[in-house]
N, C-alpha and C positions, 0 to 999 in steps of 0.2 A: 571460496565461499565462507571464509572465517569471519568476515565482518558483517554478515547478513543480520545477525541478532542485534548489533549495536546501531546500525544505520536507520533501518525502518522497522517500526513496531505497529502493532494493532492500534486502530483508531487514529493513526496519523493521516494528515492531509497530504496527498501526493499528486504530482502532475505526470501525465502519460507522455513519454518521450518518443515512442514509436508505435506503429501499428495503425489499425483503422480508427482508433479513438485518440490519435495524437493531439496533444494540446488540451485535452479535457482534464478536469481536476475532480478527484473523488477521495473517499475515505477507505482506508485499508480495513477489510473485514477479517482476513485470515492470512497467515504466513505459513508456507510449506517449506521449512528449512531444508528438508531432505532433497527436494528437487530445485530449490532456489526460485520459487514462484510465489506470487502474491495474488490474492483475490481482492479486487477493488469494487466498491459499491457502484452499480449501474455502469460499469465499464466492461468491455469485451463480452457482451451479451450473446449467448448462443441458444439455439433451440435444442432441447433435450426431450427425447421420446421416452415416456415412462409407462410402465405396465401398471395396470390396476393393482392396488395393494390395500392393506388395512388403513394406512395413513392417507392414501390418495385413492378413493373409491373409483373415481372417474378414469384416471389414467390420461393418456393423450400427450400433446406437445406442450411443454412449458418453457418459458424463458428463464435462463439462469446465468449467473456470472461465471465465466471460465477463468482459470488462473492464467496469469501472464508472467513473463520473466521479470525478476526483480531488477534486472539491468535496464528495463524499459520504463521504470518509474523513478521519480526524483522527489525527495521530501520538500514540502513547502513550509516556510516559517510563518506562523500566525502574526508575529510582530511586524515583519517587513511587508508581507503580503503583496509582493511585487509580481508582475507577470512572469518574470524569470524565476526558476526554481532555486533552491538553497543548497549550498554545500555545508557539510556537517563536520564538526570537530568534537572529539570526545575528551572531556576534561575530568580529572579527579578532584573532588571537593574535600574540605577539611575532614569530614567524618568518614572518608574512605569510599564513598559512593561515586560511581561514574555518571556523569550527566552529558547529554548531547547539547552542543552549543552551535548556533547559527554563526557562520563565518562572517556574514555581512554586518549583522547588527549586534553580535555578541550576547544575545539573549538565550536563555536556556529553553530547550524544546521539551514540552511536557511528555 
């Protein structure tokens, strides 16, 4: 799990590779490095039963995104934007920073 931080980051566009939402594309909302999971917008929706609280006066059943394994998502390149997902290479630039590069089109991924 050492490469988790460099491969996929918050606000990246990812494709789901396995599970009930296989093939869908969404935006990464949160990364949980400790468990190796990601939360993707409108993917892996589950029903959560909540008690009434100050923030949620009503309580009840709400839909929310559940985390899924980082191995089940693959980064999508904005430049290529092909149906197949993208492999990533990490390259060091002149000023010493590391940037992610799409293997297919050699464009930097923001």
